[in-house]
N, C-alpha and C positions, 0 to 999 in steps of 0.2 A: 553170721560171719563175725570173725574177729577182725576189726578194721583199725589200722593205724592211721591217724591223721597228723600231718605236718604242714608247714608252710614256710614262706620266707618273710612274711610280715610280722612275725613274732607271736608269742604264745597268747598274748592278750588281744590279738586282732579280731575284729568283729566277724569277718568272713569265716575264719576258722571256728569260732565258737558257735556261730549260727549253724554251721555244718554239723558240728558235734552234737548240738542240741536236737537236730532233726534225726540224724542217723541212729542215735541211741534209743529211739523208739522201737527199732526192729533189730538192731545189731549190738554187739559188744564193742564199744568204741574206746580206743586208747589215744591219747594225745601226747605226742613228744615233738616239741617245737622249739625254735630258737628263743633264747631269752629276750632278744630284741630283733628289730628289723635287719634282715640280711639280703635285701633285694639285689638281683643281678650278680649273685655270687657263683652261679653256675654249679658245677659239681665239686666245688671245694670241699675238702675233707681234712680233718685235723689228724695228723700222723706223728708229729714230734712231741707235742705237749698233751698233758692230761686234759680231760674235759669236766668242767663243773656241771653237775646235774642237781637241780632243785626239784624235790618231790612235792607237788601240790596235793596230790591224793594218790590212791592206789592206781588210778587210771590216767594220771596227768603229770607230765614232767616238763621242765624248762631246761634247755641245754645251752651252755655258753659256747655254741658252735654254729655250724651251718646246717641247712636242711638235709644234706647228704649224711652228716654226722647223726642227725636225729633218726633217720631211717636205719642206719647201720646199727645204732644202739638198740632201736626197737626190734630188730631182727636177730641180733647176736649177743645181747648183754644178759638175757634172762630176767630183765626187769618186768617184762610182761609176757603173757602166753604167746604161743605161735600165731603168727598173723596170716590171714588169708588174703588180705588186700590192703595196699597203701593208697591213700588219697591225699594229695598235696593241694591245699587251698582252703577256702575259696580265695584266690588271689585278688587283691584290690587293683585291678587293671588287667588288660588283655595280655596274652602271650601268643603272638602270631608270627608265622613265618620264621625268619632267622632268630627271633627272640628265643626260640627253644634252646639255642646254644648258650645264652647268657642267663636265662631265668633260673633262679633258685627254686621256684615252684616246680617247674618242669624237671629239674634235677632230682627233686625228692621222688617223683614217680619213676624217673629213669634209674635211680639207685635201686629201688625195689626190683625193677626189671632185670638189672645186672645180676642180682642175687636170686633170680628165679621166682620172684613174687610179682603178681599183677600190680601194676601201678597206674593211677589216673591223676593227671594234673587238671585242676579245674580253676578257671579264671573267669572273671566277669568284666565286660567291656565298659569299665567305669573309670572315673578319675578320683582316686583315693577312697571313695565310699560309694554305696549304692542303696537304693530302696528295695532291691530284689535279691538279696543274698538268700533269703528263705525260699524264694521261688527256685533259685538255682539248686539249693540243697534238696528241695522236693523232687526236682528233676532227677538228680543223682539217685535218690532213694528209689524212684520208680525204675531208673535205668538198671539198677543192680538186681532187680527181681528175677530176671531170667539168666543172670550171669553164670550160675553154677552149671547150667545145661548148655549155654551158648559158647562158653569159653573153656571147654575141657581140653583143648589142644595144648594148654600150658600157659606160661606167663605172657603178658602183653603189656604194652605201654600206650595209653591214650592221652592226647592233649585235647582238652575240651574248652572251648570258649563260649560263654553264655552271653546273650545280648543284654544290655542294660535297659530293658523295657519290661512292661508288665507281661505276665504269662499269657494273657489272652491275645496279645499282639504278636507273639512268636509264630512264625510261619510254619516251621518244621524243624526237624533235626536232619543234618546232612553230614555224611562221611565225605571228607574232602582232603586234598593235599595241602601242603604248606604253601603259603604265598612267598614272594620275594620282597624283602625289606632292605632299604638302604639307609644307613645311619649317617647323617650329615653332622659330623662331630667336629668340635673345635675346643680349645682350652684357653682360658683367660688367667693371666697372672693376677692373683688376688693379694699377694703379699711377698715381699722380698726380704731376705735376711742374709747374714754374712755367709751362711752355709748353703744357700740356695733359694728356694721359693716355694710358694703354695700355688697349685693350679686348680682351677674349677672347670669341670666338664660342662660344656653347653652343646646344644644341637637340636636337631629335629629328625623326624623319620619320614621317609617316602615309601609307599607301599604300592606295588603293582596291583591293578585291579583285574587280573586274569580270572576268567571263569573257573568255577569248580575248585577254588582255593578257599582257605579258612577266612581270609579277609573279605573276599567277595561274598561268601555266604553270610557272614556275620553282619555285613552292611545291609543285607536284605532281610534281616530279622530272623535268621536261622541260628540254631545251636550248631556250631561247627565242631565236628569230632574228627581228629586226625590220628590214625594209628602211627606210632613211631617205632623205628628199629635202631639197632646199635651199629650196624655195619656201614662204616663211612668210606669204604673202598670205592675209588673212582674206576669202575670196570672199563669204561670207554677209554680212559686214559691208559690203563694198563694194557689193554688190547693194542692201542696205538704204539706203545713203547715196545711191546713184544714183536709186533709186525715190523717195527723199524729195524730190528736186527742189530741192536747196539753191540759193539765189539766185546764188551765185558759180560754180556748176557750168556749164561750157560744153559 
């Protein structure tokens, strides 16, 4: 397959380069990634200004933009051949539950999905770095083997979280739903000046430990795989509003 790799940790990140090194053993791999870290940028895309692109080789480019920019360039610029699959990662840290709405890593896979190309977001449950990037990359290599026959229904988007433990300690792979995370955020004023101030975000995360969620499975040594979709419609709320018979409803 022709595989496009991107991330939000930057083109020089160890997780990305480990993944590229493994996948190129069996696939044609192209890397288009941000010039520098763009964590928590979600699906931001550059629409008003031009984008600087540095060509490191025929298969490798660094972009002065966001992960979604990188995927859009990979799919629509003609810089590389047609892509069969986009993988975003390996992210240096987990993307669980509500993280999927903020994560630049997940946005890379989601952008591919929006344009009708399969996308996978791959993260490892570590703090900044891990000893198991290659294990995670080998898992993805094996996971891709039956893909052409198993996923013929069309594009899909998967969010995969890999435990930060040795491969022999992993219990299984589980398909599971997203967990619920609560961000306990606050801001500290770090500097004041005549025109305003500088704020620093601080906080912590609380996560529900409900069964059959990505967080629950990951904590038990499983590789957590969550299929994602794009339809954010609240159907229960819509039905409630329709049944309410609001006077302006036609």
